[in-house]
C-alpha distance (Angstrom), angle and dihedral (degrees) to the residues before:
residue distance angle dihedral
M1 . . .
T2 3.77 . .
S3 3.73 128.8 .
T4 3.78 101.5 -148.8
S5 3.77 139.1 50.1
Y6 3.81 93.1 -104.0
D7 3.77 91.2 103.8
S8 3.81 88.0 70.1
P9 3.80 102.5 63.4
V10 3.79 120.4 -158.0
A11 3.80 88.9 -118.8
A12 3.80 89.8 61.0
R13 3.84 88.3 64.5
E14 3.81 94.6 50.6
P15 3.80 114.6 121.3
L16 3.80 116.6 -110.2
L17 3.78 89.8 -121.5
P18 3.82 125.3 133.1
K19 3.79 114.6 -118.0
L20 3.81 88.1 -129.2
L21 3.81 90.2 70.6
T22 3.79 90.7 47.8
V23 3.80 91.7 51.7
L24 3.82 92.5 47.8
R25 3.81 92.1 48.4
E26 3.80 90.4 52.4
G27 3.80 88.9 57.7
Y28 3.79 123.9 -91.1
S29 3.81 115.1 -140.6
F30 3.79 133.1 -164.4
A31 3.80 88.7 -110.5
A32 3.82 89.3 57.7
L33 3.82 90.5 48.7
R34 3.80 90.7 51.4
A35 3.83 91.2 49.4
D36 3.80 90.7 48.3
A37 3.82 91.9 48.8
I38 3.80 92.2 52.3
A39 3.81 91.6 47.5
A40 3.81 90.7 46.1
L41 3.80 92.5 53.9
T42 3.80 90.3 48.8
V43 3.80 92.4 51.1
A44 3.82 92.9 44.1
I45 3.81 90.3 55.2
V46 3.82 88.6 53.9
A47 3.82 94.6 42.4
L48 3.80 96.7 47.1
P49 3.83 101.1 73.5
L50 3.80 92.2 28.3
S51 3.83 93.6 56.8
M52 3.81 92.0 52.4
A53 3.81 92.5 44.3
I54 3.81 92.8 51.0
A55 3.80 91.4 47.8
I56 3.81 92.3 51.2
A57 3.81 91.9 46.6
S58 3.82 88.4 49.8
G59 3.80 91.8 58.3
V60 3.82 99.1 -105.2
G61 3.78 133.4 100.5
P62 3.82 121.0 -79.3
E63 3.80 91.2 -116.7
R64 3.81 89.8 67.2
G65 3.79 89.4 58.4
L66 3.80 88.7 55.3
Y67 3.83 92.3 47.7
T68 3.81 88.8 51.3
A69 3.80 93.6 49.0
I70 3.81 93.4 46.4
I71 3.81 101.9 44.0
G72 3.79 98.6 27.1
G73 3.78 94.3 41.6
F74 3.80 92.7 50.9
L75 3.82 94.7 48.5
V76 3.82 94.5 44.8
S77 3.80 90.5 56.6
A78 3.80 96.3 38.7
F79 3.81 95.5 52.7
G80 3.82 103.4 18.8
G81 3.77 130.3 119.3
S82 3.81 94.1 -132.6
R83 3.80 127.0 78.7
F84 3.80 93.9 -144.8
Q85 3.81 108.8 26.8
I86 3.81 115.2 134.7
G87 3.78 114.2 -159.7
G88 3.78 129.2 -159.2
P89 3.80 142.8 103.2
A90 3.81 111.4 -29.3
G91 3.77 132.9 -153.6
A92 3.79 90.2 -129.7
F93 3.83 89.1 69.5
I94 3.80 97.2 52.1
V95 3.80 93.7 93.5
L96 3.81 95.5 47.8
V97 3.79 96.2 40.4
S98 3.80 92.5 49.1
A99 3.81 91.7 50.3
C100 3.82 91.3 46.5
V101 3.81 91.9 51.4
M102 3.81 91.2 49.5
Q103 3.81 91.7 52.1
T104 3.82 104.3 34.6
G105 3.82 105.2 15.4
V106 3.79 127.1 -126.5
E107 3.82 92.8 -60.0
G108 3.79 89.7 54.6
L109 3.80 89.3 50.2
I110 3.80 91.8 52.4
L111 3.81 91.5 49.1
A112 3.81 91.9 47.6
T113 3.81 89.1 50.5
F114 3.81 91.4 51.5
L115 3.82 92.6 47.9
S116 3.80 90.6 47.1
G117 3.79 89.1 53.1
G118 3.78 90.4 55.4
M119 3.81 91.1 49.6
L120 3.81 92.8 49.3
A121 3.80 91.4 50.0
V122 3.81 91.0 50.4
L123 3.83 90.8 49.8
G124 3.79 88.8 53.8
V125 3.81 95.2 46.3
L126 3.83 89.2 49.7
R127 3.82 87.1 51.4
L128 3.79 95.2 -123.5
G129 3.79 95.0 136.8
S130 3.80 93.6 99.2
Y131 3.81 91.5 57.4
I132 3.80 95.2 49.7
R133 3.79 88.2 61.5
F134 3.81 90.3 65.3
M135 3.80 92.2 95.5
P136 3.83 117.5 141.9
Y137 3.79 112.4 -115.8
P138 3.85 93.9 -126.2
V139 3.83 88.5 57.0
T140 3.81 91.2 51.5
V141 3.81 92.4 49.3
G142 3.80 92.4 42.9
F143 3.79 97.3 52.4
T144 3.84 94.0 39.1
T145 3.80 91.3 51.8
G146 3.80 91.1 44.1
I147 3.79 91.3 51.8
G148 3.80 89.7 49.7
V149 3.81 90.9 54.0
I150 3.81 92.1 48.7
I151 3.82 93.5 47.5
L152 3.80 90.0 49.9
A153 3.81 90.2 50.9
S154 3.81 91.0 47.7
Q155 3.81 91.0 58.1
M156 3.80 96.2 54.1
K157 3.80 91.8 90.7
D158 3.81 95.1 58.3
L159 3.81 94.3 33.1
F160 3.80 90.2 60.8
G161 3.81 96.1 30.9
L162 3.81 92.8 -121.9
H163 3.80 123.1 174.3
L164 3.80 116.8 -146.1
S165 3.77 125.9 -156.1
G166 3.82 91.2 -140.3
P167 3.79 141.0 8.1
E168 3.80 117.8 -47.8
P169 3.83 111.2 -106.2
G170 3.77 119.0 -119.2
E171 3.82 97.4 -142.8
I172 3.76 109.8 88.5
I173 3.82 97.5 -133.5
A174 3.81 92.5 49.0
K175 3.81 88.8 44.0
V176 3.80 92.8 55.0
E177 3.81 91.1 47.2
T178 3.82 91.5 50.3
L179 3.80 93.3 47.1
W180 3.80 91.2 48.6
A181 3.78 90.6 50.7
A182 3.84 88.4 54.8
R183 3.81 94.5 49.9
D184 3.81 92.2 114.5
S185 3.83 89.4 68.0
F186 3.82 91.6 60.6
N187 3.82 112.0 144.4
P188 3.84 112.3 -153.3
T189 3.80 90.6 -166.2
A190 3.82 91.8 59.1
L191 3.80 90.7 50.1
G192 3.81 89.7 49.1
V193 3.81 91.6 52.0
A194 3.83 91.3 48.3
L195 3.81 93.7 48.0
G196 3.79 90.9 45.1
T197 3.80 90.4 52.3
I198 3.80 91.2 50.0
L199 3.81 91.1 47.9
V200 3.81 93.2 50.4
I201 3.81 93.4 46.7
E202 3.80 93.6 49.8
S203 3.82 92.7 43.3
V204 3.81 92.5 51.7
K205 3.81 89.8 49.5
R206 3.79 90.3 54.6
I207 3.80 93.2 47.0
D208 3.81 95.3 49.1
S209 3.80 123.6 -14.8
R210 3.81 89.6 -157.1
L211 3.80 92.4 67.3
P212 3.85 118.2 95.1
S213 3.81 94.0 -107.2
L214 3.83 95.5 172.5
L215 3.79 94.0 53.5
I216 3.81 92.8 42.6
G217 3.80 91.9 51.3
V218 3.80 95.0 48.1
A219 3.83 93.7 42.0
L220 3.80 93.0 49.8
A221 3.82 91.8 47.6
S222 3.82 90.1 50.1
L223 3.81 91.7 49.2
V224 3.82 93.7 49.4
A225 3.81 92.7 45.8
A226 3.82 91.8 49.7
V227 3.82 96.9 44.6
L228 3.80 95.1 45.0
G229 3.79 94.1 39.2
L230 3.79 93.1 -127.1
Q231 3.79 115.8 -168.5
V232 3.80 98.4 -120.2
E233 3.77 131.7 126.4
T234 3.81 115.3 -103.0
I235 3.79 136.1 -167.5
A236 3.81 90.4 -100.1
S237 3.82 94.5 48.7
R238 3.79 92.5 52.4
F239 3.80 104.5 30.3
G240 3.80 105.4 17.7
A241 3.80 124.9 -132.3
L242 3.79 119.0 -18.1
P243 3.82 116.9 -118.1
R244 3.81 116.5 -108.1
I245 3.80 97.3 -147.9
L246 3.79 136.5 45.0
P247 3.82 115.4 -95.9
A248 3.78 120.7 -109.2
P249 3.81 111.3 -87.6
A250 3.79 115.5 -102.3
L251 3.78 135.1 169.5
P252 3.82 117.3 -119.2
D253 3.79 123.7 -112.8
F254 3.81 108.9 -77.6
S255 3.79 97.7 -172.5
R256 3.79 115.5 143.3
E257 3.80 93.7 -111.9
A258 3.80 92.8 48.7
V259 3.81 93.4 49.2
I260 3.82 92.7 48.9
A261 3.80 90.8 50.7
A262 3.82 93.8 46.3
L263 3.81 99.0 41.7
P264 3.84 98.9 82.3
W265 3.80 89.8 50.1
A266 3.80 90.5 47.9
V267 3.81 90.2 55.2
S268 3.81 90.5 50.6
F269 3.80 91.7 47.9
T270 3.81 89.6 49.5
L271 3.78 94.4 51.0
L272 3.79 95.2 46.8
G273 3.80 94.1 39.1
A274 3.80 93.2 53.1
I275 3.79 92.7 48.8
E276 3.81 95.2 43.8
S277 3.81 96.0 45.9
L278 3.82 95.2 46.9
L279 3.79 90.9 45.4
S280 3.80 89.3 52.3
A281 3.81 91.2 48.8
M282 3.82 90.0 50.8
V283 3.82 89.9 51.9
A284 3.81 89.0 52.8
D285 3.82 90.0 49.3
G286 3.79 90.8 52.4
M287 3.81 92.3 50.2
S288 3.81 96.9 44.1
G289 3.80 105.0 29.7
T290 3.81 92.1 -121.9
Q291 3.81 130.8 125.3
H292 3.79 121.7 -127.6
R293 3.81 126.8 -149.3
S294 3.76 103.9 -120.4
N295 3.80 97.3 -165.5
M296 3.81 93.8 49.2
E297 3.79 88.0 47.3
L298 3.81 90.5 57.8
V299 3.80 91.2 48.5
A300 3.81 89.4 52.5
Q301 3.80 92.0 47.3
G302 3.79 88.1 52.2
L303 3.79 93.5 50.6
A304 3.81 90.4 45.8
N305 3.80 93.3 52.6
M306 3.78 92.6 48.2
G307 3.79 90.9 46.5
A308 3.80 93.4 47.8
A309 3.81 91.1 49.0
I310 3.80 91.5 52.3
F311 3.83 88.9 56.3
G312 3.82 94.6 44.8
G313 3.79 97.9 -95.6
F314 3.78 129.1 127.8
C315 3.81 139.5 -140.8
V316 3.80 116.4 -8.5
T317 3.78 124.1 -165.7
G318 3.76 140.6 151.2
T319 3.79 109.5 -76.9
I320 3.80 116.3 -143.8
A321 3.82 98.9 -155.9
R322 3.82 95.1 46.7
T323 3.82 92.1 43.0
A324 3.81 90.6 51.1
T325 3.81 89.4 48.9
N326 3.79 89.0 52.0
V327 3.81 92.1 54.0
R328 3.82 93.6 45.3
A329 3.81 90.8 48.4
G330 3.81 90.2 61.9
A331 3.82 102.8 -103.7
R332 3.81 115.7 175.4
G333 3.79 100.9 -163.3
P334 3.82 150.1 -28.9
I335 3.80 93.6 -54.0
S336 3.79 87.0 77.6
G337 3.81 90.5 62.6
M338 3.80 91.5 46.8
L339 3.81 91.6 50.5
H340 3.82 91.1 47.6
A341 3.82 88.7 59.9
L342 3.81 90.9 49.3
F343 3.81 91.6 50.1
I344 3.82 90.0 54.3
L345 3.81 89.0 49.5
L346 3.81 89.3 51.2
F347 3.79 90.7 52.6
M348 3.79 91.4 50.2
V349 3.80 91.4 51.2
V350 3.80 96.5 44.7
A351 3.80 107.8 28.3
A352 3.81 107.8 22.1
P353 3.85 93.8 120.8
L354 3.81 90.3 60.2
A355 3.80 90.6 61.2
G356 3.79 89.5 65.6
Y357 3.81 89.6 72.4
I358 3.81 93.9 59.4
P359 3.84 110.3 114.1
L360 3.79 113.7 -129.2
A361 3.80 87.6 -136.1
A362 3.82 88.8 61.7
L363 3.81 91.2 53.2
A364 3.80 88.8 46.8
G365 3.80 89.0 54.3
L366 3.81 89.9 50.0
L367 3.80 91.5 51.3
A368 3.80 90.7 45.9
I369 3.81 87.5 61.0
V370 3.81 90.9 47.2
A371 3.81 90.7 49.7
W372 3.80 92.9 47.3
N373 3.81 90.4 51.8
M374 3.81 90.2 49.6
I375 3.80 91.2 56.3
E376 3.79 98.7 89.6
R377 3.78 96.7 -153.3
H378 3.80 100.1 168.5
E379 3.81 94.5 44.4
F380 3.82 90.6 45.6
L381 3.81 92.9 54.6
A382 3.80 92.7 42.6
L383 3.81 91.5 54.1
L384 3.80 91.5 48.0
R385 3.80 88.1 57.7
S386 3.81 97.8 39.9
S387 3.82 102.7 74.0
R388 3.78 141.3 -31.8
G389 3.79 91.5 -111.1
D390 3.80 94.6 53.5
A391 3.81 91.1 43.7
L392 3.82 90.8 52.1
V393 3.81 93.0 50.2
L394 3.80 91.9 44.9
L395 3.81 96.2 49.2
A396 3.81 94.4 42.4
T397 3.81 91.4 51.9
F398 3.80 94.1 44.0
L399 3.81 96.3 47.1
L400 3.80 94.0 44.8
V401 3.81 91.8 48.9
V402 3.80 92.7 49.4
F403 3.79 100.4 39.4
R404 3.80 105.2 23.5
D405 3.79 124.3 16.9
L406 3.79 136.7 -37.8
T407 3.81 96.0 -131.7
E408 3.78 91.9 45.2
G409 3.79 89.4 52.2
I410 3.80 92.8 52.0
V411 3.82 94.3 45.9
V412 3.80 95.1 46.3
G413 3.79 92.0 43.1
F414 3.80 91.2 50.3
A415 3.81 91.2 48.8
L416 3.81 92.5 48.6
G417 3.80 89.7 46.5
G418 3.80 88.9 53.7
L419 3.80 91.8 50.7
V420 3.80 91.6 49.2
F421 3.81 89.6 50.1
I422 3.81 91.4 49.3
R423 3.79 90.5 51.1
H424 3.82 92.3 49.7
M425 3.80 92.1 47.5
S426 3.81 92.4 48.1
E427 3.81 90.9 50.3
M428 3.79 89.7 53.0
T429 3.81 91.7 54.8
R430 3.81 110.9 92.8
L431 3.79 136.1 177.5
Q432 3.81 111.4 -157.8
R433 3.77 133.6 179.9
A434 3.79 108.6 -116.8
P435 3.83 107.1 -106.6
L436 3.83 94.0 -148.9
M437 3.77 132.1 34.6
P438 3.79 118.1 -128.9
E439 3.77 117.2 -90.6
G440 3.81 111.9 -76.6
S441 3.82 94.5 14.2
E442 3.82 97.7 107.3
D443 3.78 90.4 91.9
V444 3.77 90.5 50.1
E445 3.78 91.6 53.5
S446 3.79 91.9 49.2
Q447 3.79 89.2 50.1
N448 3.80 93.8 44.8
S449 3.79 112.9 28.7
D450 3.80 89.4 179.9
L451 3.82 93.8 69.8
V452 3.81 112.7 112.0
I453 3.80 130.4 173.0
Y454 3.81 123.7 -155.7
R455 3.76 130.6 -176.5
L456 3.78 118.1 -144.5
H457 3.83 119.5 -152.9
G458 3.81 129.3 -169.4
A459 3.79 132.7 2.4
V460 3.81 121.7 -20.2
F461 3.78 104.0 -151.0
F462 3.79 141.5 129.1
G463 3.80 91.8 -75.5
S464 3.80 94.8 57.2
V465 3.80 99.3 35.4
A466 3.81 95.2 87.1
R467 3.81 93.1 59.6
L468 3.79 95.5 39.0
G469 3.80 93.3 45.4
T470 3.80 92.8 61.0
V471 3.81 91.9 54.9
L472 3.80 93.7 44.0
D473 3.81 91.7 50.5
R474 3.81 89.4 58.1
I475 3.80 90.7 48.9
A476 3.82 91.3 55.7
Q477 3.82 95.3 52.4
R478 3.81 95.5 101.3
P479 3.82 135.1 21.8
R480 3.79 111.8 -78.8
A481 3.76 143.7 133.3
V482 3.79 106.9 -102.4
V483 3.79 123.0 -162.7
I484 3.82 119.9 -166.3
D485 3.78 115.6 -171.3
F486 3.85 110.3 -144.8
S487 3.80 96.4 179.1
E488 3.82 91.7 109.5
V489 3.80 96.5 42.0
S490 3.80 113.6 111.1
F491 3.77 101.8 -177.3
V492 3.81 140.9 15.3
D493 3.79 122.1 -172.8
S494 3.79 127.6 -166.8
T495 3.82 92.9 -90.3
G496 3.82 91.0 52.7
A497 3.80 91.9 47.2
R498 3.80 90.3 49.8
M499 3.83 90.0 52.2
V500 3.82 91.2 54.1
L501 3.81 90.7 46.5
T502 3.81 90.3 52.4
L503 3.83 90.1 51.9
A504 3.82 91.2 49.7
R505 3.82 92.0 51.9
K506 3.81 92.9 47.5
L507 3.80 89.8 52.6
A508 3.80 91.6 46.0
R509 3.83 90.8 55.0
R510 3.84 87.0 57.3
N511 3.80 93.3 43.7
G512 3.79 91.3 -102.8
V513 3.79 128.1 138.1
L514 3.80 130.0 -140.3
Y515 3.80 117.7 -146.7
L516 3.80 120.8 -165.6
T517 3.78 114.6 -161.9
G518 3.79 134.9 -177.1
A519 3.82 95.5 19.4
S520 3.80 113.2 154.1
P521 3.81 117.6 -124.4
E522 3.83 89.9 -105.5
L523 3.81 92.6 51.5
R524 3.79 91.6 46.8
R525 3.80 93.9 49.9
G526 3.78 90.7 49.3
M527 3.79 93.6 50.0
E528 3.80 92.9 44.7
A529 3.80 88.4 54.6
Q530 3.81 87.0 59.4
G531 3.83 93.6 52.6
L532 3.80 101.4 -88.5
T533 3.79 94.1 132.6
E534 3.80 129.6 150.2
T535 3.80 88.4 -88.8
E536 3.81 89.4 64.4
V537 3.82 103.8 32.1
R538 3.79 139.5 7.5
F539 3.82 115.9 -116.6
L540 3.81 110.8 -153.8
P541 3.81 130.3 167.1
D542 3.82 97.6 -123.4
S543 3.81 146.5 -19.9
D544 3.79 92.1 -82.6
A545 3.79 88.5 62.6
V546 3.82 88.9 51.7
V547 3.82 90.0 53.3
A548 3.79 90.0 50.1
A549 3.79 90.7 49.5
L550 3.79 92.1 50.4
H551 3.85 90.2 49.2
A552 3.79 89.1 54.3
P553 3.81 116.0 107.4
D554 3.79 92.9 -110.1
G555 3.81 92.1 49.1
G556 3.81 94.8 -113.3
């Protein structure tokens, strides 16, 4: 039970209306289309190598990254609740997708993606998007940093050009042991290509941040490797030629066994996808001064995941870096995201054979930069110094993500964050003896030495009841008139109301009376719903009214 309207967030009243319709109704000019086209081309140049790199790191072919960016990116923008969101494969999913592929295969991944899409759409229709955003900041930093560490570790094989005798383990400790055992296969040329790619990307960024540094770095590495005939593994040598058209749409296998195997992964994809996409939309809001519709955004993410799965893609979510690039490039609305998907499709149709020359070491260098940027070093250190509670939540999330499981890290971190919040809120709740009696009440106190007045501050809820209950039990030990001032109470839940009711009944058994003053109408209605009626307590506006009641002939 809550006493205020805060349990009905503003986001819960948002219309389930795509931002595209809003933009078109406002009036969409040719100048806006031109701005969106330029931004779309900029984002597509960034997304092109990144989509293939993420797909390869996730354990699937690069073409599936392109399918995901094309279909998922188009649907996210067409139906989304953000003006600037860019959807596609995200680095945050590499760990989960890779583990899912190892356990269920690519078909299991596609089914899990489709099921996750359905779950995301349902969350949006039920208007739960506003609640998913209630993620403690230490949890966000912990899992983002953990993912960055895991992605960086996953690129060591291609960075150093190692050849493994078997599949690469997913667990980080086993991965490091396997990579160390393969150290004799180290290829200095691959490392040189990776470091060269990193150097070019970072140098281009410093020269002009508006230039497509990722594409320039990968293209230059591919050109050098091809001209010099460097002995490095390429996309073509590992995966063959990329297709030049989208595959025919097909539903995944919905057999009972397949669904049971894919369902846990679908839940994980849903949880991470909801958090990542809404976080990305919030970043876009902060950069542009707009306000996204969180529930519509989840519906769009759901449709995008189902659509991508039908065309052989995998997990789609809002991507922070590409969304930020879209805003900085001058996009005006969702059409930019739709055009970005079409530009990637155009590349696949026209220039797919060129992608075969890209060295895997170059893509590993690109992802190493992405991973390094995901490791939020400054925020991590600041949270470690801020408080013990934040440090505990941060470290628990980070260590569980790196050494156990991403979903487990998020769930445990969220639970610990909730406990830390409960502790802070309970510590802020105070029950204090009033230092001064109301004006004119000295005579009342001399006539009735059992009158006491307490002021209650903060939230009265299950987390603070244990401490408050001990004090209130002592108050009720002998007959007296007890006044509790609720004017500075912000919230009372059912446990808090039950505690007050218990105090009132203990006083009544000793011929005492409990007066509650200063309670807002919302607080009073909530407590009355829990049994705190006029037969149990006396609701009065303030202490002066209590004095008047005690001066009455019947003693109140």
